[in-house]
N, C-alpha and C positions, 0 to 999 in steps of 0.2 A: 392538262387532262387528268381527272381520277382511271381507275383502272381498278379492277376486283381480276386478281390472280388464282385461281380455281388449283386445289389442290388435287385429282381424283381419287376413289378408295383404290385398293387395291383386294385381291382378297386376303390379304395379310390383315391388312388395317381392317377389313370387313370384319375378319376372324378375333378384333382387338388386340394381336400382335402390337404389345409396347416395340417404340425405337427403340438402339442402343442407344448406352451410353454417348457415346463418341457421335452420333448422329446425330443426340441434345445437345454437343456441343459444334460440329459442326453448324447445323442450325441456326444459332445464338447465335456464333460471329457471324457466319449471314446475313440477320439481324439486324444487329447491333451495327449491319456494313447504312446498313437500311434507311438506317432509323437517321444516323449521322451525315447521311449524306441528303436529310430532310423531305427523304419519300413515301418511308413506311408513314400509315395515318392507322394503322389496326391489323392485326394478324391474328391470327388463333387454330386447332385444331380440334377436331370436330369427332366424338362419341362414333361407333359403331354403326349401321343405319339397325341393332336390334334397339336399343336405346331409344329412338328414334318414333312418330309420328307422322303421316302426311296426311291432310284434309283436301279432299278433295271437292269443288262443287261445281254443283249443276243446277242454276238458277236460283233458287233460295234454297234447295236443301246441301246439308253438310253432312261427309262421310267420314269418319276418323280412319286411317287405316291405319292399324303399329305395324311396329319393324319388326324383321329383318324387310328389306327391300330387293326383290330380285337380279336384277341388272347392276349387277360393280362397279361397271366400266361408263354409266352413266352417273352415280356416285359420288360427293364429297365428303374427303377425308378431313382439309383445310382450305384457311383460303386468309388471303390480304389485303390490305386497300392503298392503295398508292395511290402517291400525286406525283404523274408525269410527267414530262414534256411532250411526249409521243408516244403511238402504242411501241414503236423501235425504240425507244430504252425502253421499255419493256420487256421490249422481246431480251435485248441485250442482260437486263439483270437475271430475269428468267434462264437464262445461258449462264450463268456466274452459279444459283444457284446450287446446294450439295442436292442427290437425291432425295426426294423427301421419301423416300420406303428402297424397303434393303432387295427389292425385284424391280424389273421396268415401272416406269411406272409414264406420266402421264400430267403434264399443266396447262391448266386452258386460262388465258389473258381476256379479259370484257373489263369494255369502254365503261363506265358509266353514265345515264343518261344527264345531261348541263340544264341546266332551265333555258337555254335557246334554243335546248331541242326540240324543245316542246311550242317552240312558236306562237301565234297567240289566239291560244287556248288555255298556258297561262298567265290569266287575267292578272291583272295587277292586285286583288286579292289573296288569289293561289298564292301569290310570289309570297303574298305580306305570309300570310297562311308557312309557306313551306317551312319561312326566313323563322317562323316562330318554333318549330316542329325542330329543323334542332340545331336552335339554342338551348332546350328543354332537353333535348337528346342529348349535348354533348354535358348539361347539367348532369344529368341521373351518369354518364358514362364518370364523370369524377368522383362521383356522390356516392358511387356502388363498386367504387374501387376499379373500374377499367380504365380506360384512357387515358 
């Protein structure tokens, strides 16, 4: 199963405070362990919400809202995408993770939808389209220097 591991923002991360050299080294070592275990598919830290935007949908209307966003506890400071055997395996790995902030923090784990989760609504044609898009996304990541 794939999971998204979400590093929640803190007041410090939203203020743009950068991690220490030690924390960068510790997280680098943890990421290396994830990669060697064959679990790590992607992962990035995010700039504070002051540098972001939201788009609110209401029917055909779109409203752009510039950051910062008020509720720090609901914001994301970074993420990983992991391929694990179970939610428990992901939990076990997160428990080994260095604290991603210099203060109390939280990491959330959310399963990623798989094709079979959609049942009959995901027709063979839609499944083929999904596979084409995934293949093109992988090409884009390589071409742009990503995964």
